[in-house]
C-alpha positions in Angstrom: -3.6 151.6 134.8 -5.9 154.4 136.1 -6.1 155.2 139.8 -9.8 156.1 140.5 -11.0 158.5 143.1 -7.9 158.3 145.2 -8.0 158.9 148.3 -10.1 158.5 151.4 -8.1 159.6 154.5 -9.1 158.9 158.1 -6.9 159.4 161.1 -7.5 158.9 164.7 -4.5 160.2 166.6 -0.8 160.8 166.3 0.5 161.8 162.9 -2.1 163.7 160.9 -2.8 164.2 157.2 -0.4 167.2 156.9 2.4 165.1 158.2 1.7 162.3 155.8 1.6 164.5 152.7 4.7 166.5 153.7 7.0 163.9 155.3 8.6 161.1 153.3 7.4 157.6 154.3 10.9 156.6 155.0 11.1 159.2 157.7 7.8 158.2 159.1 9.1 154.6 159.3 12.0 155.8 161.4 9.6 157.3 163.8 8.2 153.8 164.5 5.2 154.0 162.1 4.5 150.7 160.4 2.4 150.2 157.2 0.4 147.2 156.0 -1.1 147.2 152.5 -4.2 145.1 151.8 -4.9 144.3 148.2 -8.1 142.6 147.3 -10.4 141.3 144.6 -13.9 139.8 144.5 -16.2 138.0 142.0 -13.5 137.2 139.4 -15.9 134.8 137.7 -13.2 133.0 135.7 -12.4 136.2 133.8 -8.8 135.1 132.8 -8.5 137.4 129.8 -9.5 141.1 129.6 -13.0 141.8 128.5 -13.2 141.6 124.7 -12.9 144.7 122.5 -16.5 144.5 121.4 -17.7 148.0 122.2 -19.1 146.9 125.6 -18.8 149.0 128.8 -15.8 147.0 130.1 -14.0 146.3 126.9 -10.3 145.8 127.4 -10.5 145.9 131.1 -9.3 143.3 133.6 -7.3 140.1 133.0 -5.1 138.0 135.3 -1.9 139.0 133.5 -2.3 142.8 133.9 -3.5 142.4 137.5 -0.4 140.3 138.3 1.8 143.0 136.8 0.2 145.7 139.0 0.4 143.5 142.1 4.1 142.7 141.5 4.8 146.4 141.1 3.1 147.2 144.4 5.1 144.4 146.1 8.3 145.9 144.9 7.3 149.2 146.5 5.8 148.0 149.8 7.3 145.7 152.4 4.2 144.3 154.0 1.4 143.3 151.5 -1.6 140.9 151.9 -3.5 139.8 148.8 -7.0 138.6 149.4 -10.1 137.5 147.5 -13.8 137.6 148.6 -15.2 134.7 146.6 -16.9 133.7 143.3 -13.6 132.9 141.8 -15.3 130.5 139.4 -18.0 130.5 136.7 -18.6 132.9 133.9 -16.3 132.1 130.9 -15.5 129.0 128.8 -12.3 128.6 130.9 -14.5 127.3 133.7 -16.5 125.1 131.5 -13.3 123.4 130.1 -11.0 123.4 133.1 -13.5 123.3 136.0 -11.6 125.8 138.1 -8.1 124.4 137.8 -6.7 127.3 135.8 -8.1 129.9 138.1 -6.7 128.4 141.2 -3.3 127.7 139.6 -3.0 131.3 138.4 -4.0 132.7 141.7 -1.4 130.5 143.4 1.2 131.9 140.9 0.1 135.4 141.9 0.7 134.4 145.5 -2.7 135.2 146.9 -2.5 134.9 150.7 -6.1 133.8 151.3 -9.7 133.7 149.9 -13.2 132.8 151.0 -16.0 131.0 149.2 -18.7 132.5 147.0 -21.9 130.6 146.0 -20.6 130.1 142.4 -17.5 128.3 143.8 -19.8 125.4 144.4 -21.0 125.2 140.7 -18.9 122.2 139.9 -19.9 120.4 143.1 -18.4 120.2 146.5 -16.2 117.2 145.5 -14.6 119.3 142.8 -14.2 122.2 145.2 -12.4 119.9 147.5 -10.0 119.1 144.7 -9.5 122.8 143.9 -8.7 123.5 147.6 -5.9 121.0 147.3 -4.6 122.7 144.1 -4.5 126.2 145.7 -1.3 127.1 147.6 -3.2 129.6 149.7 -5.9 128.8 152.4 -9.6 129.2 152.0 -11.0 130.9 155.1 -14.6 130.0 155.9 -16.0 130.5 159.4 -19.7 130.0 158.9 -19.8 126.9 156.7 -19.6 123.6 158.5 -18.0 121.1 156.0 -17.5 118.3 158.5 -19.9 116.0 156.8 -18.6 116.6 153.3 -15.5 116.0 151.2 -14.4 119.6 152.1 -13.8 118.5 155.7 -10.4 119.9 156.8 -10.0 121.7 153.5 -10.7 125.2 154.9 -9.9 127.1 158.1 -12.0 129.3 160.3 -9.4 132.0 160.6 -5.8 132.9 160.0 -3.3 135.3 161.5 -0.6 137.0 159.5 2.3 138.8 161.3 4.1 141.8 159.9 6.8 143.6 161.8 5.1 142.9 165.1 1.6 143.7 163.8 -0.8 140.8 164.0 -3.5 140.7 161.3 -6.4 138.3 161.9 -8.8 137.2 159.1 -12.1 135.3 159.3 -14.5 134.5 156.4 -18.3 134.7 155.9 -20.3 133.0 153.2 -23.8 133.6 152.0 -26.7 131.1 152.6 -26.5 128.5 149.8 -30.1 127.3 150.0 -32.0 128.9 147.1 -28.8 130.0 145.4 -27.1 126.7 144.8 -28.7 123.3 144.0 -28.5 121.2 147.2 -26.8 118.4 145.4 -23.8 120.7 144.7 -23.2 121.6 148.3 -24.7 118.5 149.9 -24.3 118.4 153.7 -22.7 121.8 154.1 -24.2 123.4 157.2 -24.8 127.2 157.1 -24.3 129.0 160.4 -25.5 132.5 161.2 -23.0 134.9 159.9 -23.4 137.7 162.5 -23.1 135.3 165.4 -20.1 133.7 163.7 -18.5 137.2 163.2 -18.9 138.1 166.8 -17.4 134.9 167.9 -14.4 135.0 165.5 -13.6 138.7 166.1 -13.7 138.3 169.9 -11.3 135.3 169.7 -8.9 137.1 167.3 -8.9 140.2 169.5 -8.8 138.9 173.0 -7.2 135.5 172.7 -4.9 135.9 169.6 -4.1 139.6 170.4 -4.7 140.8 166.8 -4.0 144.5 166.0 -6.1 144.5 162.8 -9.1 142.3 162.1 -10.4 141.7 158.5 -13.5 139.9 157.4 -13.6 138.3 154.0 -17.3 138.3 153.1 -19.4 137.0 150.3 -22.7 138.2 151.9 -23.3 141.2 149.7 -22.8 144.9 150.3 -26.3 146.1 151.2 -29.9 145.2 150.7 -33.2 147.0 151.0 -34.6 143.9 152.8 -33.5 142.6 156.2 -31.2 140.1 154.5 -27.8 140.1 156.3 -25.1 142.1 154.5 -21.7 143.6 155.0 -23.4 146.7 156.4 -25.2 144.5 158.9 -21.9 142.9 160.0 -20.0 146.2 160.1 -22.6 148.0 162.3 -23.2 145.0 164.6 -19.7 143.9 165.5 -17.2 145.2 168.0 -13.7 145.1 166.6 -13.7 144.2 162.9 -11.7 146.9 161.1 -12.2 146.0 157.5 -14.8 144.0 155.5 -13.7 143.0 152.1 -16.9 142.1 150.3 -18.3 140.4 147.3 -21.5 138.9 145.7 -23.4 142.1 144.9 -20.7 143.2 142.3 -20.7 146.7 143.9 -18.3 149.1 142.4 -16.9 151.3 145.2 -14.1 153.7 144.5 -13.4 154.0 148.3 -14.6 152.1 151.4 -17.9 152.8 153.0 -17.2 153.8 156.6 -19.7 152.7 159.3 -19.7 152.9 163.1 -19.6 149.6 164.9 -21.1 148.8 168.3 -18.1 150.5 170.0 -18.6 153.6 167.9 -15.4 152.9 166.1 -14.9 152.9 162.3 -15.3 149.8 160.2 -14.5 150.1 156.5 -16.4 148.1 153.9 -14.9 147.7 150.5 -15.9 145.9 147.3 -14.5 146.5 143.8 -17.1 145.3 141.3 -16.5 142.1 139.4 -14.5 140.3 136.7 -11.2 141.5 137.9 -11.8 145.0 136.5 -10.5 146.7 139.6 -8.0 146.0 142.3 -8.8 147.4 145.8 -6.1 148.7 148.2 -6.3 149.7 151.8 -3.2 150.8 153.6 -3.2 150.8 157.4 -0.6 152.8 159.4 0.3 151.9 163.0 2.3 153.8 165.5 5.0 152.4 167.8 2.3 151.2 170.3 0.6 149.3 167.4 -2.4 151.7 167.4 -4.0 152.5 164.1 -3.3 156.2 163.3 -4.6 156.6 159.8 -5.7 154.8 156.7 -5.5 155.3 152.9 -7.8 153.5 150.5 -8.0 153.4 146.7 -9.3 151.5 143.7 -7.2 150.7 140.7 -8.8 150.0 137.3 -7.0 147.2 135.4 -6.7 148.5 131.9 
């Protein structure tokens, strides 16, 4: 496993980079600093096995088994870990054609994913099949801007979820891309698409003010960035107030570290996406001081080889 272009450091106050690199993390923990590790994937596209050894660009890379081994290793090293996916779990190999998504969801459940959102290709077997797959998964699907109330997916997803780690509250919401024009309407039927930016502002405000979250994450399948005015992760990051991290998908963007943008409050929002096909595993570590303020962040991308 190769660690690519490690590391992007940012720090706002308190312990600085020199302290991090020279002081053991166990000692930092005794000083009241808490660490949360966010692991993430996107656009897996039913790539269960590594890419075939056929001379292609990605030969031998990826695969659920090797990714599971890396995730398990990280979990033995870290106390607080979240594993998330930004959609397009399905479609792309014969595994999907034969099993219609069941294998993918069962394997992700075995790997103990904590949450995922929907991509447009997750509707490729139809919304009734997606409803069945949501029942198979042992983790929640978080979708804030799709209204499923008039479909078989009603009550099969949630608008947001809060995870608690050692007193730190992590709130997650999810944004999906507009399905009209990407997915045949008979596959998503009466799903209502709601404006993602308005949804993001509503969800982050609730998570911050009502639910008192210390870290807010958006799982997005909008796409990283466009030359047009089409809404993207960059749009969300620069036009929200308190979203700290956007884990993206859809555009298959290979980023070795997050793009950092300034939000409406002139604070940092990190946007990360790690390609497609399970080739990479993204990781973002957030460190908090005793007052639960973010003091620095580490981010990296691991190639699954």
